[in-house]
N, C-alpha and C positions, 0 to 999 in steps of 0.2 A: 493487855490483860490476857494471860493464858487461859484457854478454855479447852476442855477435854472432848469437844465434839463440835461440828459445824453448827451454825445457828441459822434460824429462819427469821427474816425480818418482815413484819407486816406493817404497812403504812396505811393509816386511815385517811379517808377523803376529807378534804377541807371544805366546809360550807362557806360559800361566798354569797354576798348580796349584790343585787343589781342597783346601781345608783344612776339616776337620770337627772339632768339639769337643763334648764332652758334659760338663755340669756336674751333679754329683750332690750333693744336699744331704740330710741326715738330721736328724731332731729326735726326741729321746727324753726321757722324764721318768719319775721314780719317786716314790713317796710311801708313807707308812705312819704308824702311830701306835698308841697303846694307853694303858691306865691301870693303876695299881697301887693296890689297895684300902688299902694301908698308907700311902699318901702323899696329901697334899692335892691336890685336883684342879687341874690346870693350866688357867688361864683360856684360852679360845679367843681368839686374836688377832683384832682387828677388821680386816676387809678394807677397804682404802681404796676410796672410790668410783671407779668407772671414768670416766676422762676421755675424752670422745668425741674421736676423731681422724678426719681426712679420709682415706678409703681411697686407697692408692696404686695406680693402675691397673697391671696387669702389663705388663711389657715384652714386646712382640711378638717372637717368635723371628726371628732373622736367617735369611733363606732362603739355602741353600747356593749357592755360585758354581757355575754349570753347568760341567761339564768341557769342555775344548777338545780337539780332535783333536791328539794329539802328532805331532811331526815323525817321519815314518817312518824306518826304518833302511834306508839306501841301500847298494847293493853297492859303490859307488865314489863318492868325494867329492873335489872339487877346489875351491880357493879362489882368488879374484881380489881384488886390492886396488889402489887408485890408487898406493899406495906400495910395491907389490911389484916383482918382477923376473921377466922371462920366462925367465931361466936357472934360476929356482927350480923345485922339484918340484911346486908347487901345493898344498902342505899348509897347514893353518891358520897355522902359525908361519913358513912360507916360501911366501907366495902368489905367483901369477902377477901380472903387471902389466896385461896386455891381454886383452880378450875374445877376440881372434883366437887367442892362445896356448891359452886354455881350449877354444875350439872345436876346434882341431887335436888337442889331447890327448884330448878326448871322442870325436872321430871315430876316432882310432886305437884307443881302448879298445873302441868298438863293433865295429870290424873284427876285433879279437882275440876277441870274444865278449862279449855283453851279460851283465854280472853279475846275479845274482839280487837283486832289489830296485831295479834301475835305477841311474841316475847323477844326481848333483846337482852343480851349479856354484854355489857360494856367492859372492855379490858383497858384499864388505865395504863399510861406509859410506864415502861420499865422492863426489866429482865425477869422472865419466868423460867426458872430452872426445872427441867423435867427429867425424871428417871424412868418414867413409863409413858406409854402412849395414852392419849385421851380418846376413847372409843365412844362415838355417838351413833345411836341406832334409831330404830323406829320409835322407841319410847321417848326419845329426845327431840323428835321432829314435830313440825307444825302440821296443820291440816289442809292448808292451801297457800297460794302465793300471798294472799292478803293476811293470813294468819300463820305466818312462818315463825320459826325460831332462828334468830340471827345472833352470831357471835361476831362482834365488831370491835375494832380498835377505836379508842376514844378520839373524836375529831381533834386534829392538831397535835397528837402525841404519837410517839414511836413505841411500838410493842415488839418485843423479841422473845420468842419461845426457843429456849436453848436446851438441847438434849445432852447436856454435860454439866460439869462442875467448874465454876470459876475458881482460878487459883490466883490469889492476890500476889502482886510482885513482892510485897513485904515479907511473904512467907519463904522466899528463896534465900539461901545463904551460900557463901563462898566455900568451895571445897578446900580445906586446909591440909597442911602436911600431916596432920594427925589422922586423916581419913585413910582407910585401907586401899582406896583407889588412887591415892596421890602418886604412888610410885609408877603407876601405869600411864601417867600423863607425861607428854613431852615437856621439857623444861619451859618452852615458850608458852605452853598452855596453862601452866600452874598459876593459880590465882585468878584465872579467867573463867573457870568452870563453876556453874551454879547448881545447887541441888535443892530438893524439896521433899519433905516427908508427906507422901500422898495420903497415908492413913490418917494423919492428923487433920487433913482437909476433908475427911469423910469419904475418901476413895479407897475401897478395899478390894474391889473386884477388878483384877488386872487382866482377865481373860486368860487364854492359853496360847503360848507362843507356838506356832506351827508353821510348816512350810506352806507358802502361798504361791499361786501361779496357775498356769493352764492345767485344766483337768482336775483341780482340787476344789473341794467344797469346805475348806477350813473356815470357821467363823472369823470375822474381823476382830481385831484387838483394839483397845483404846488408843486414841491418837491425841497428840497435843497440838492445839491451835494457838497461835499468837497473832493477834490483830486479824483474825479470820483466815490466816494462812497456815496450812498444815506443816508441821515441823518434820524433819527427817531424823533418822536414828543418828546418834552422835558418832562422829568420825573425825579423823585427822588425816590430811588437812581439811579445810572447809569443803562443803559439797561442791562449791563452784570453783575451787582451785584447780587449775590446769584442766578445765573441763574439755573433754575431747570433742572437737567439732564433728558433727554428723554429716554424712553425705546426703545430698538433696535427692529424695526419691521422686520428686516432681521435675527434676532437671533433665539435662540432655545426656549426661554421662554418669557412670558409677564404676568404681574400681573394686575388684576382688583381690585379696591378698592371700598368700600362703602357697604351700607346695601340695599338689594333688596329682592323682592319676585317674583319668587323663588330666593334662595340664590345662584346666579350665579357668584358672585365674587370669587376671588382666583387665583391660578396659572394655566396658560394655557401653553401647550407645543406644539411645532411645529409638524405638521403631514404632511404638503405639502407646496407647493409654489403656490400662486394665485396672479395674477396681479403684478408679479415681486417682491412680498414680502412674508414673511412667513404667513402661515395660521395656526391657533392654535386651539387646543381642550382642554377643561378643564380637569385638573387632578382629576378625580372622577365624578361620576354621580350626578345629582341633581333630586331628586324625581324619580329616575330610568331613567332619560333622559340624553343624552350626549349633551353638548353645545359646539358650535364652534364660533370662532372669526376670521373673514376673510374680506379681502378688495376686492372691485369691482370697475373698471372704466367703465363708460358708456357714451353714447352720450347724452348731455344735451339738445339737440334740438335747441341750439342757435349757432351752428357752433363750439362748443367746447366740452370738456370732463368734466364730473363730477366724483367725487370720493366719495365712501361711505363705511363705515365699518358696517358689520352685526354681531350682537350677537344673534344667533338663534340655533335651533336644526338641521339646514341643513349644510352639509359639501360641497355642490356643489358650483362651481364657477359660480354662476348665481344669478339673482335677486330672493329674497325669499319673496313671498307673501302668502305662504301656512302654514308654521309652526307657532305655538304660544307657549309661549309668545315670543316677539322679541323687541330688542333695535337697534337703528341706531345711527351712528356718521358720520356727513357730513364733514370729514376732511381727509387730506392725511395721517396724523398720528393720531392714536386714542387719544382722550382726554376724554370728558364726553359723555356718551351714553344716548340718549333720549328714554324713553319708548314709544312704538307705542300704541296709544289708542285703546282700545277694544280687546287687545290681552292677557290681564292678566298680563302684565309686570308692576311692581311697583318699584320705586326707580331709581336712576341715577348712575349706575356703572361708574367708571372713571379709566383711565389708568394713572392718575396723583396721585402721592403719597400725601395723605392729610397731612403728616408730613413735606412736603417740605417747603422751603421758596423760593418764586419766586419773585425776585426783591423787597424784603422787605415784601412781603405778604405771609402769610401761609394759612389762612382760615378765613372765617367769623365766629366769635365766637358766635354771637347771631342772632336771626331772624332779617331780614331787615324790617324796617318800611318805611312809605312814607316820613319820615323826617330824618332818621338816621340809621346807622348801626355801629357795632364795629367789629374789626378784631384782629386776633393774628398775630404777626409778629414783625419786628424790624424797621419799617419805623419811621421817626421822627413824633412827634405828630403835 
């Protein structure tokens, strides 16, 4: 089921009972005998030989199930269900439908006087679609641990609060030849692409498409989730086709490709660990100098962390502003390194093999112009 946002799963505790049993067994026997002098003696029966048997080990006792804390007795209880109605009184058989109705009812009950034992709001199992957050403050809170206000999933049922809109599979249709996008599809993809009218499903705010990445504060845009997995932007071929293998940044070697001045590309071998990954040094000097490839995490000044790779003559685990020439890569895993202006660095060394095919693309074959470019690869024309 496609969903336009990730979901939060709340699982309620299951109340279990303690069962104890005792098995009592008893065994008794009696015997007796005698003789009468007026009678012939009765021969003593012969006891049959004992047949040895393999002893049966005793069954170990089953440990008792530890008791669980029972649900406490609340002074007031209200129930919410996805199939309820906000005109209902909020009882188990006539629950509310929205969390907002339960919040308003609880707030009014608190204002009238907190009942002994506190208040509970039971959420029955199901999916609660949310378009806004549910803010709970001091006016929605209890007065003590004994007189608290609890929002709980109903025992034995699964509750999901979903910050998106469910899209039923039946609402999707196949893109036909009459569609204006049909001509943009490769022949092998025609008849395999599905579409949906989001506005007919109540989704009208698509956000603003903007550039995202390091140093940008662009708001996020809606995403499509299928079976709790985020989907990627449509592309051809599939996202996992010809996926380029990445170099292991925790391994012992890493190769840089390309033509640079100085000629710093080539094989780099691990010499230490910096920032939780391998730090590498080039196999062989360049113009009599040793070059190092290492990663550094730093405070980005926006409440988060930034990551940068340095290609310089410094082996220290710190920001390098002193050695020249230098290249930098602003990625968690090294891709293409940008030469730092004024340091004498020329060219763009890369940890990406130029012979690779990445999702149908290998490399740009000719210089890019303002109107066109050509590439080497196996994508459809």
